[in-house]
N, C-alpha and C positions, 0 to 999 in steps of 0.2 A: 373295759368300758363301764361295766356296772359299778365297780369299786370307785373309779374316778368320778363317775356321775354322782354317786352317793356322797362322796366327800364334799361336793358343792353345797350340800345341805347340812352335813355334819360340821364342816369348818368353812363357812362362806367367807370369813375374814381373810383367809389365805388367798382365795381367788380374787376378792375385792382389791387386795394389795397389788396384784399383778395386772390389773386392768389398765390399759393405756388411757391416759387422761383425755384424749380426743374422742373417746367413745362415750356416748350418753348412757344413762340408765344402768349404771354398773350392777346394782343389786339384781335388777330384772334380767340382765344378760347372764349373770352368774347362775341364776335359777334356771333360765331357759337352757343354757348349755348343759347344766347338770341333768335336767329332764331329758334333753335330747340324747345325752350319752347313755342314760339308763334305758330309754326307749329303743335306741338303736342297738344297744348290747343285747337286750331281750330279743329284738327282731332278728338279730344275726343267728339266733338259735332256732328260729322257725324256718325250716327248709324252704317253704314256698315264697318267703319274702326275704330270705337271707341275702340274695344278690342286691336287691334294692337297699337293704340296710347297709351293706358294705359301701355302696355308692354314697349313702347318707353320711357314713362315718368319714369317708374321704372328704366330703364337703365340709363337715364339721372340723376336721383336723386342719384343713386349709383356713377356715374361718377363724380359728383360735390361734393360728400361727403368729399374728401380730403381737399377742400377749407374750409369747416366747421371745420374740425379738425385743420387745419392750423391757423384759426382765434382763436380757443380755446387755442391753444398752444402759440399764440402770441397775447394776448389780447390788446396789445398797438395799434394794427392795427385799431381796432374799439373800442374806449373807451366806455365801458358799464359795468354794474355790472357783477361780476363773474357768478352769477346764470343765467343771461341772456345768456351768452356765453355757459354755460353748458346746458341750456334748448334747445338750437338750435340742439344739437346732437340727442337726442331722438325724437325731433320734425321731423327730417328728416325721421325717421322710420315710424312715423305716416303718413307722406305724402306718403311714399311707400305703406303702408297699404291701404290708400285711393285709390291710383292708382290701387292697386291689386284688390280692390273691383269692379273696372270697367273692369276687364279681364274676368268676367263671361259671358256666352252666354246671349245675349239679347233675352228675350222671344218673342219680337215683330218681330225678324228676324229669328227665328228657322224655318228651312225649306226653307229659301230664300237664305241662304249662307252656305258654308261648315263650320262646327264648328271644328276648329283645337285646 
């Protein structure tokens, strides 16, 4: 999450290219998603808020999924083999499952925080 978020600022043109045309404020959304990825990645490392961060990551992965679909439907945006574009779609679900695995109560914190 930290690396992907940082890349939004290192190479914003890449992300601007894959933004669906129906979304407004491309540059702002690229910056916002990068900032969220960095913030949520850092928050995932803080035990007291890691569960909430994991839920935030899930929400973010769902929110950016239209960009993956957009790239799949318009493969000329990012020249790559067809199978690579296709692989990105289920890979997003694997990332969601990974984040979901971090939403479970942390046994080291049981009794020290409310478990919601």
